[in-house]
DSSP file (Angstrom, degrees, kcal/mol; ACC not computed):
  #  RESIDUE AA STRUCTURE BP1 BP2  ACC     N-H-->O    O-->H-N    N-H-->O    O-->H-N    TCO  KAPPA ALPHA  PHI   PSI    X-CA   Y-CA   Z-CA
    1    1 A M              0   0    0      0, 0.0    44,-0.8     0, 0.0     2,-0.4   0.000 360.0 360.0 360.0 121.1    7.9    3.8  -10.9
    2    2 A D  E     +A   44   0A   0     42,-0.2     2,-0.3    80,-0.1    42,-0.2  -0.739 360.0 156.2 -94.2 138.4   11.4    2.6  -12.1
    3    3 A F  E     -A   43   0A   0     40,-0.6    40,-0.7    -2,-0.4     3,-0.1  -0.966  30.3-156.7-150.6 165.6   12.9   -0.7  -11.0
    4    4 A T  E     +     0   0A   0      1,-0.3    36,-2.1    -2,-0.3     2,-0.3   0.690  69.6   8.2-117.7 -28.0   15.4   -3.2  -12.3
    5    5 A S  E     -A   39   0A   0     34,-0.2     2,-0.4    36,-0.0    -1,-0.3  -0.990  42.7-166.5-160.7 144.5   14.7   -6.6  -10.9
    6    6 A V  E     -A   38   0A   0     32,-2.1    32,-2.1    -2,-0.3     2,-0.4  -0.993  14.8-165.7-130.7 125.2   12.2   -8.6   -8.8
    7    7 A R  E     -A   37   0A   0     -2,-0.4     2,-0.5    30,-0.2    30,-0.2  -0.935  12.2-141.7-112.8 138.5   13.2  -12.0   -7.5
    8    8 A V        -     0   0    0     28,-1.3     2,-0.5    -2,-0.4    28,-0.4  -0.859  16.1-176.4-107.6 125.0   10.6  -14.4   -6.2
    9    9 A I        +     0   0    0     -2,-0.5     2,-0.3    26,-0.1    26,-0.1  -0.972  35.6 116.2-121.7 114.8   11.2  -16.6   -3.1
   10   10 A T  S    S-     0   0    0     -2,-0.5     3,-0.3    24,-0.2    -2,-0.0  -0.973  73.3-109.4-165.9 166.3    8.3  -18.9   -2.4
   11   11 A D  S    S+     0   0    0     -2,-0.3     2,-0.4     1,-0.2    -1,-0.1   0.668 117.1  46.7 -79.0 -19.9    7.2  -22.5   -2.2
   12   12 A D     >  +     0   0    0      1,-0.2     4,-2.0     2,-0.1    -1,-0.2  -0.707  65.6 169.7-126.1  80.9    5.1  -21.9   -5.3
   13   13 A V  H  > S+     0   0    0     -2,-0.4     4,-2.8    -3,-0.3     5,-0.3   0.877  76.5  54.9 -59.4 -41.7    7.4  -20.2   -7.8
   14   14 A E  H  > S+     0   0    0      1,-0.2     4,-2.2     2,-0.2    -1,-0.2   0.910 108.1  48.6 -64.0 -41.3    5.0  -20.6  -10.8
   15   15 A R  H  > S+     0   0    0     -3,-0.2     4,-2.1     1,-0.2    -1,-0.2   0.931 117.1  40.7 -64.7 -46.3    2.1  -18.9   -8.9
   16   16 A L  H  X S+     0   0    0     -4,-2.0     4,-2.5     2,-0.2    -2,-0.2   0.845 112.9  53.9 -74.7 -31.2    4.2  -15.9   -7.8
   17   17 A A  H  X S+     0   0    0     -4,-2.8     4,-2.2    -5,-0.2    -1,-0.2   0.926 111.3  46.9 -62.8 -44.7    6.0  -15.6  -11.1
   18   18 A T  H  X S+     0   0    0     -4,-2.2     4,-2.3    -5,-0.3    -2,-0.2   0.913 110.2  53.4 -62.8 -43.5    2.6  -15.4  -12.8
   19   19 A F  H  X S+     0   0    0     -4,-2.1     4,-2.2     1,-0.2    -2,-0.2   0.946 111.3  45.1 -54.8 -51.8    1.4  -12.9  -10.3
   20   20 A W  H  X S+     0   0    0     -4,-2.5     4,-2.7     1,-0.2     6,-0.4   0.829 109.5  55.5 -66.4 -33.4    4.4  -10.6  -10.9
   21   21 A E  H  X S+     0   0    0     -4,-2.2     4,-2.4     2,-0.2    -1,-0.2   0.924 110.8  45.9 -61.3 -41.9    4.0  -11.0  -14.7
   22   22 A Q  H  < S+     0   0    0     -4,-2.3    26,-0.8     2,-0.2    27,-0.4   0.893 115.9  45.2 -71.1 -38.0    0.4   -9.8  -14.4
   23   23 A V  H  < S+     0   0    0     -4,-2.2    25,-0.9    25,-0.2    -2,-0.2   0.920 126.4  28.3 -69.1 -44.1    1.3   -6.9  -12.1
   24   24 A T  H  < S-     0   0    0     -4,-2.7    22,-0.4    23,-0.2    -2,-0.2   0.736  92.6-131.6 -93.2 -24.0    4.3   -5.7  -14.1
   25   25 A G     <  +     0   0    0     -4,-2.4    -4,-0.1    -5,-0.4    -3,-0.1   0.564  68.5 123.4  78.3   8.2    3.4   -6.7  -17.6
   26   26 A L        -     0   0    0     -6,-0.4    -1,-0.3    -5,-0.2     2,-0.3  -0.749  66.6-114.9-101.7 147.8    6.9   -8.2  -17.9
   27   27 A P        -     0   0    0      0, 0.0    12,-0.4     0, 0.0     2,-0.4  -0.609  29.9-127.2 -79.3 143.9    7.7  -11.8  -18.8
   28   28 A A        -     0   0    0     -2,-0.3     2,-0.6    10,-0.1    10,-0.2  -0.744  12.2-133.6 -90.6 135.9    9.4  -13.8  -16.0
   29   29 A N  E     -B   37   0A   0      8,-3.5     8,-2.0    -2,-0.4     3,-0.1  -0.802  21.6-173.2 -86.0 124.8   12.7  -15.7  -16.8
   30   30 A R  E     +     0   0A   0     -2,-0.6     6,-0.2     6,-0.2    -1,-0.0  -0.709  15.0 165.1-118.8  77.0   12.4  -19.3  -15.4
   31   31 A P  E    S+     0   0A   0      0, 0.0    -1,-0.1     0, 0.0     5,-0.1   0.811  75.8   8.8 -65.8 -28.2   15.8  -20.8  -15.9
   32   32 A V  E >  S-B   35   0A   0      3,-0.7     3,-1.8    -3,-0.1     0, 0.0  -0.959  85.5-104.7-144.2 158.8   15.0  -23.6  -13.4
   33   33 A P  T 3  S+     0   0    0      0, 0.0   -20,-0.2     0, 0.0   -19,-0.2   0.729 116.9  51.8 -61.4 -21.1   11.7  -24.7  -11.7
   34   34 A V  T 3  S+     0   0    0    -21,-0.1     2,-0.3   -22,-0.1   -24,-0.2   0.280 107.7  54.5 -99.9  12.8   12.7  -23.2   -8.4
   35   35 A F  E <   + B   0  32A   0     -3,-1.8    -3,-0.7   -26,-0.1     2,-0.3  -0.999  51.9 172.7-147.8 138.8   13.7  -19.7   -9.5
   36   36 A A  E     -     0   0A   0    -28,-0.4   -28,-1.3    -2,-0.3     2,-0.3  -0.990   6.7-174.5-142.2 147.6   12.1  -16.9  -11.5
   37   37 A E  E     -AB   7  29A   0     -8,-2.0    -8,-3.5    -2,-0.3     2,-0.5  -0.997  13.6-156.8-145.2 139.0   13.2  -13.4  -12.2
   38   38 A L  E     -A    6   0A   0    -32,-2.1   -32,-2.1    -2,-0.3     2,-0.3  -0.971  25.5-178.4-111.9 129.8   11.7  -10.3  -13.8
   39   39 A R  E     +A    5   0A   0     -2,-0.5     2,-0.3   -12,-0.4   -34,-0.2  -0.948  16.4 164.0-132.8 149.9   14.2   -7.8  -15.2
   40   40 A T  E     -     0   0A   0    -36,-2.1     3,-0.2    -2,-0.3    -2,-0.0  -0.968  39.6-128.5-154.5 151.9   14.2   -4.5  -16.9
   41   41 A S  E    S-     0   0A   0     -2,-0.3     2,-0.2     1,-0.2    -1,-0.1   0.874  90.3 -41.2 -71.0 -34.9   16.9   -1.9  -17.5
   42   42 A A  E    S+     0   0A   0    -38,-0.1     2,-0.3    -3,-0.1    -1,-0.2  -0.456  77.6 162.5 170.9 119.4   14.5    0.8  -16.1
   43   43 A R  E     -A    3   0A   0    -40,-0.7   -40,-0.6    -3,-0.2     2,-0.2  -0.995  41.2-103.7-149.6 146.0   10.9    1.1  -16.9
   44   44 A G  E     -A    2   0A   0     -2,-0.3     2,-0.7   -42,-0.2   -42,-0.2  -0.534  38.0-124.0 -71.1 138.1    7.8    2.7  -15.5
   45   45 A L        +     0   0    0    -44,-0.8   -21,-0.1    -2,-0.2   -20,-0.1  -0.769  33.6 172.7 -89.8 117.6    5.6    0.3  -13.6
   46   46 A V        -     0   0    0     -2,-0.7    -2,-0.0   -22,-0.4    -1,-0.0  -0.892  33.5-129.2-122.6  96.4    2.1    0.3  -15.1
   47   47 A P        -     0   0    0      0, 0.0   -23,-0.2     0, 0.0   -24,-0.2  -0.161  16.2-163.5 -52.7 132.9    0.2   -2.5  -13.3
   48   48 A Q  S    S+     0   0    0    -25,-0.9     2,-0.3   -26,-0.8   -25,-0.2   0.723  83.7  17.3 -84.6 -26.3   -1.6   -4.8  -15.6
   49   49 A T  S    S-     0   0    0    -27,-0.4    -1,-0.3   -26,-0.2   -24,-0.0  -0.976  82.8-122.7-140.4 152.4   -3.7   -6.1  -12.8
   50   50 A V        -     0   0    0     -2,-0.3     3,-0.1    -3,-0.1   -27,-0.0  -0.851  27.3-165.5-103.8 110.1   -4.3   -4.6   -9.4
   51   51 A P        -     0   0    0      0, 0.0     2,-0.4     0, 0.0    20,-0.1  -0.142  48.0 -60.7 -77.4-178.1   -3.3   -6.7   -6.4
   52   52 A E  E     -C   70   0B   0     18,-0.6    18,-2.3     1,-0.1     2,-0.6  -0.523  55.5-145.9 -65.3 123.7   -4.3   -6.1   -2.8
   53   53 A I  E     +C   69   0B   0     -2,-0.4    16,-0.2    16,-0.2     3,-0.2  -0.843  22.1 177.7 -96.4 119.5   -2.9   -2.7   -2.0
   54   54 A V  E    S+     0   0B   0     14,-2.8     2,-0.4    -2,-0.6    15,-0.2   0.849  79.0  22.2 -86.0 -40.0   -1.9   -2.5    1.7
   55   55 A L  E    S-C   68   0B   0     13,-1.6    13,-1.7     3,-0.0    -1,-0.3  -0.980  84.7-133.4-130.4 116.3   -0.5    1.1    1.5
   56   56 A A  E     -     0   0B   0     -2,-0.4    10,-0.2    -3,-0.2    12,-0.0  -0.213  54.2 -65.6 -59.9 158.5   -1.7    3.4   -1.3
   57   57 A P  E     +     0   0B   0      0, 0.0     2,-0.4     0, 0.0    10,-0.2  -0.281  69.4 177.9 -53.1 124.3    1.0    5.3   -3.1
   58   58 A T  E     -C   66   0B   0      8,-2.5     8,-2.7    -3,-0.2     2,-0.6  -0.988  32.3-125.4-134.7 136.2    2.5    7.7   -0.5
   59   59 A E  E     -C   65   0B   0     -2,-0.4     6,-0.3     6,-0.2     0, 0.0  -0.751  32.1-143.5 -84.9 122.9    5.3   10.1   -0.6
   60   60 A M    >   -     0   0    0      4,-3.9     3,-2.1    -2,-0.6    -1,-0.0  -0.438  21.7-111.1 -83.8 157.6    7.8    9.3    2.2
   61   61 A P  T 3  S+     0   0    0      0, 0.0    -1,-0.1     0, 0.0    -2,-0.0   0.745 116.7  59.7 -62.6 -21.2    9.7   12.0    4.2
   62   62 A W  T 3  S-     0   0    0      2,-0.1    22,-0.1    24,-0.0    -3,-0.0   0.408 124.9 -98.2 -89.5   2.9   13.0   10.8    2.5
   63   63 A G  S <  S+     0   0    0     -3,-2.1    20,-3.1     1,-0.3    21,-1.6   0.483  83.0 120.0 102.3   3.9   11.6   11.6   -1.0
   64   64 A N  E     - D   0  82B   0     18,-0.3    -4,-3.9    19,-0.2     2,-0.5  -0.760  55.6-137.4 -97.6 147.7   10.5    8.3   -2.3
   65   65 A R  E     -CD  59  81B   0     16,-3.0    16,-1.9    -2,-0.3     2,-0.4  -0.917  32.0-171.6 -97.1 132.0    6.9    7.4   -3.4
   66   66 A S  E     -CD  58  80B   0     -8,-2.7    -8,-2.5    -2,-0.5     2,-0.4  -0.942  20.3-174.5-130.8 144.8    6.0    4.0   -2.1
   67   67 A V  E     - D   0  79B   0     12,-2.4    12,-2.9    -2,-0.4     2,-0.5  -0.997  15.3-148.9-133.5 137.1    3.2    1.5   -2.5
   68   68 A I  E     -CD  55  78B   0    -13,-1.7   -14,-2.8    -2,-0.4   -13,-1.6  -0.939  16.7-172.8-113.4 126.3    2.9   -1.8   -0.5
   69   69 A L  E     -CD  53  77B   0      8,-2.8     8,-2.6    -2,-0.5     2,-0.5  -0.780  19.9-133.3-112.3 155.9    1.2   -4.7   -2.2
   70   70 A R  E     -CD  52  76B   0    -18,-2.3   -18,-0.6    -2,-0.3     6,-0.2  -0.950  22.8-149.1-109.4 129.2    0.2   -8.1   -0.8
   71   71 A D    >   -     0   0    0      4,-2.9     3,-2.5    -2,-0.5   -55,-0.1  -0.396  34.6 -92.9 -89.9 171.7    1.2  -11.1   -3.0
   72   72 A P  T 3  S+     0   0    0      0, 0.0    -1,-0.1     0, 0.0   -56,-0.0   0.716 126.1  56.9 -60.3 -22.0   -0.7  -14.4   -3.2
   73   73 A D  T 3  S-     0   0    0      2,-0.1     3,-0.1   -61,-0.0   -57,-0.0   0.544 121.5-107.6 -82.8  -5.6    1.4  -16.0   -0.5
   74   74 A G  S <  S+     0   0    0     -3,-2.5     2,-0.1     1,-0.3    -1,-0.0   0.393  75.0 139.9  95.1  -2.7    0.4  -13.1    1.9
   75   75 A G        -     0   0    0     -5,-0.1    -4,-2.9     1,-0.1     2,-0.4  -0.361  50.1-123.9 -75.0 154.6    3.9  -11.5    1.6
   76   76 A L  E     -D   70   0B   0     -6,-0.2     2,-0.4    -3,-0.1    -6,-0.2  -0.803  19.8-166.0-101.1 140.1    4.3   -7.8    1.4
   77   77 A A  E     -D   69   0B   0     -8,-2.6    -8,-2.8    -2,-0.4     2,-0.7  -0.994   7.2-155.2-124.9 126.0    6.2   -6.1   -1.4
   78   78 A N  E     -D   68   0B   0     -2,-0.4     2,-0.5   -10,-0.2   -10,-0.2  -0.885  11.5-170.6-102.0 112.7    7.2   -2.4   -1.1
   79   79 A L  E     +D   67   0B   0    -12,-2.9   -12,-2.4    -2,-0.7     2,-0.3  -0.897  15.8 167.5-102.6 129.1    7.6   -0.8   -4.5
   80   80 A S  E     -D   66   0B   0     -2,-0.5   -14,-0.2   -14,-0.2   -16,-0.0  -0.965  21.5-170.6-142.9 158.1    9.2    2.6   -4.5
   81   81 A T  E     -D   65   0B   0    -16,-1.9   -16,-3.0    -2,-0.3     2,-0.2  -0.992  34.2-107.2-144.2 141.0   10.7    5.3   -6.7
   82   82 A P  E     +D   64   0B   0      0, 0.0   -18,-0.3     0, 0.0   -80,-0.1  -0.490  38.8 167.1 -69.5 136.9   12.5    8.5   -5.9
   83   83 A V        +     0   0    0    -20,-3.1   -19,-0.2    -2,-0.2   -20,-0.1   0.630  49.9  76.3-124.5 -25.6   10.4   11.6   -6.6
   84   84 A T  S  > S-     0   0    0    -21,-1.6     4,-2.6     1,-0.1     5,-0.2  -0.534  86.4-115.0 -85.3 157.9   12.1   14.6   -5.0
   85   85 A P  H  > S+     0   0    0      0, 0.0     4,-2.3     0, 0.0     5,-0.1   0.888 117.2  51.6 -55.1 -39.5   15.2   16.1   -6.5
   86   86 A E  H  > S+     0   0    0      2,-0.2     4,-1.6     1,-0.2   -23,-0.1   0.917 111.4  45.3 -65.8 -44.0   17.3   15.0   -3.5
   87   87 A A  H  > S+     0   0    0      1,-0.2     4,-1.0     2,-0.2    -1,-0.2   0.893 112.5  51.2 -68.8 -38.9   16.1   11.4   -3.7
   88   88 A K  H ><>S+     0   0    0     -4,-2.6     5,-3.0     1,-0.2     3,-0.7   0.912 107.7  53.5 -63.2 -41.1   16.7   11.3   -7.5
   89   89 A A  H ><5S+     0   0    0     -4,-2.3     3,-1.2     1,-0.2    -1,-0.2   0.863 101.0  60.0 -60.0 -36.0   20.2   12.6   -7.0
   90   90 A K  H 3<5S+     0   0    0     -4,-1.6    -1,-0.2     1,-0.3    -2,-0.2   0.835 112.1  39.2 -60.3 -32.8   20.9    9.8   -4.5
   91   91 A Y  T <<5S-     0   0    0     -4,-1.0    -1,-0.3    -3,-0.7    -2,-0.2   0.291 117.1-110.6 -99.5   7.0   20.2    7.3   -7.3
   92   92 A G  T < 5       0   0    0     -3,-1.2    -3,-0.2    -4,-0.3    -2,-0.1   0.811 360.0 360.0  70.4  30.8   21.9    9.2  -10.1
   93   93 A L      <       0   0    0     -5,-3.0    -4,-0.2    -6,-0.1    -5,-0.1   0.404 360.0 360.0-102.4 360.0   18.5   10.0  -11.8
C-alpha cells in the first residue's frame, strides 16, 4: 500500500504518533509538541504491529484496496491503494 503522509490530530499527539510509528515502521517528525507527521515518498505499508482492524483489506468497486483501522483514540483511519489499472492510471501509477 503506497502512501505519502499521515498527519495526527488528537489531544495526545505522543500516543498517536507512537501508534503510527508502530503501524508503519516509519519515524514520526515532531517539530513541536502539538504536531507530528510521518512521511515517505512512496513506500509499501508493512505493518509492524496490527491495530484493531474494522474492515479487512477489501477491493472497492472503484479499484482501490482499502483497510480501515481503529486508532487508540477510537478514530477510524482508512488506508487505501489503487490496484486496478484504471485506478492506478488515475494516480499516475
